[in-house]
C-alpha positions in Angstrom: -6.7 -18.3 -4.8 -9.9 -16.5 -3.6 -10.3 -13.4 -1.5 -13.3 -11.7 0.1 -13.9 -8.1 -1.0 -14.1 -5.4 1.6 -17.3 -3.9 0.1 -19.3 -7.1 0.2 -19.3 -10.8 1.1 -18.6 -11.9 -2.5 -15.6 -14.1 -3.1 -13.4 -13.3 -6.1 -10.7 -15.3 -7.9 -7.3 -13.8 -8.1 -5.3 -13.9 -11.3 -2.6 -16.6 -11.5 -0.1 -13.7 -12.2 -0.4 -11.2 -9.3 1.9 -8.8 -11.2 -0.6 -8.5 -14.1 -3.4 -6.1 -13.3 -5.5 -3.1 -14.4 -6.2 -0.2 -12.0 -8.7 2.4 -12.8 -11.6 4.4 -11.6 -13.5 7.7 -11.6 -14.1 10.9 -9.9 -17.4 11.4 -8.1 -19.1 14.6 -6.9 -21.6 13.6 -4.3 -23.3 17.0 -4.2 -24.2 16.9 -7.9 -24.3 13.1 -8.2 -22.0 13.2 -11.2 -19.0 11.1 -12.2 -16.1 12.0 -14.4 -15.6 9.5 -17.2 -13.4 9.3 -20.3 -14.5 8.6 -23.9 -11.9 6.3 -25.4 -10.4 7.3 -28.8 -10.4 5.0 -31.8 -6.6 4.5 -31.7 -7.0 1.7 -29.1 -7.9 -1.9 -29.6 -9.7 -2.1 -26.3 -13.2 -0.6 -26.3 -12.7 2.1 -29.0 -15.2 5.0 -28.8 -16.8 3.8 -25.6 -17.0 5.7 -22.3 -15.1 4.2 -19.3 -12.9 4.8 -16.4 -9.5 6.4 -16.3 -6.8 3.8 -15.8 -4.5 1.3 -17.3 -2.1 -1.6 -16.6 0.8 -1.9 -14.2 4.2 -0.5 -15.1 7.3 -1.7 -13.3 6.7 -2.5 -9.6 3.7 -0.3 -9.2 1.0 -1.1 -6.6 -2.6 -1.0 -7.8 -3.1 2.4 -6.1 0.2 3.7 -7.5 -0.9 2.6 -11.0 -4.2 4.4 -10.6 -2.6 7.6 -9.4 -0.1 7.6 -12.3 -2.9 7.0 -14.8 -4.8 10.0 -13.5 -1.7 12.1 -13.9 -1.2 10.9 -17.5 -4.8 11.1 -18.5 -6.0 14.2 -16.7 -2.8 15.9 -15.6 -4.0 16.0 -12.0 -2.1 15.0 -8.8 -4.2 13.2 -6.2 -3.3 12.4 -2.7 -3.4 8.7 -1.8 -5.6 9.4 1.2 -8.4 10.8 -1.0 -8.8 7.6 -3.0 -11.4 5.0 -2.0 -11.2 1.4 -3.1 -14.4 0.2 -4.6 -13.8 -3.4 -5.6 -11.3 -5.8 -7.0 -11.9 -9.0 -9.1 -10.5 -11.1 -11.9 -11.5 -9.9 -15.3 -11.8 -13.3 -17.0 -12.2 -11.7 -20.4 -8.6 -10.3 -20.2 -7.2 -12.7 -17.6 -6.2 -9.7 -15.6 -7.0 -8.7 -12.0 -9.0 -5.5 -11.9 -8.8 -2.9 -9.1 -11.4 -0.1 -9.1 -11.2 3.1 -7.1 -13.1 6.4 -6.9 -12.3 9.9 -5.6 -14.9 12.2 -4.1 -14.2 15.7 -5.5 -15.9 18.7 -7.1 -12.9 19.6 -9.1 -13.9 21.7 -12.2 -13.2 20.2 -15.6 -11.3 23.4 -16.4 -8.6 22.3 -13.9 -7.9 19.1 -15.8 -6.3 18.5 -19.2 -7.1 15.4 -21.3 -3.9 13.5 -22.0 -5.4 10.4 -23.5 -8.7 9.6 -25.1 -11.2 11.5 -27.2 -13.1 13.4 -24.5 -14.0 13.4 -20.8 -16.9 14.9 -18.9 -18.9 15.0 -15.7 -22.0 12.9 -16.2 -25.0 12.5 -14.0 -25.7 9.1 -12.4 -29.2 9.6 -13.7 -28.2 9.5 -17.3 -24.8 7.7 -17.4 -26.3 4.4 -18.5 -27.6 6.0 -21.7 -24.0 6.4 -22.9 -22.1 3.8 -24.8 -20.2 2.4 -21.8 -17.7 -0.4 -21.6 -19.1 -3.6 -20.1 -16.8 -3.4 -17.1 -17.8 0.2 -16.5 -21.5 -0.8 -16.5 -20.8 -3.6 -14.0 -18.6 -1.5 -11.7 -20.9 1.6 -11.7 -23.9 -0.6 -10.9 -21.9 -2.0 -8.0 -21.0 1.5 -6.9 -24.6 2.7 -7.0 -25.8 -0.4 -5.1 -23.1 -0.5 -2.4 -23.2 3.3 -1.8 -27.0 3.2 -1.7 -27.3 6.1 -4.3 
């Protein structure tokens, strides 16, 4: 099955298993042009030590948005209203045979109001310098898409 994304005219393949997905994303401060990312710890098999989005895979009957909101609570100890979340894109991650949903939230929330629950570190990073970090490949792809579609 293929669907058209809301953010562009690209067509994407859907996973054969619609119950298997990843939902993740980032916080974005448009005033400072910074994004909040997580540095993954070395306890994980997936992209250890790299910078990436907050997120994870579905639990139970979660929707993609519900999964993303749960992950933000687990990883940053923050509660986010559904209405403040903006879908960025969705596509089949062929490397993991998993559908990938990516979101962002515009906010200027100080780092001091968050508490890291998973990973090695997290920080607000300028869009001007973010690609100098050791990012996951999907984070690079999705951030380039964000910058292009948002005309930043």
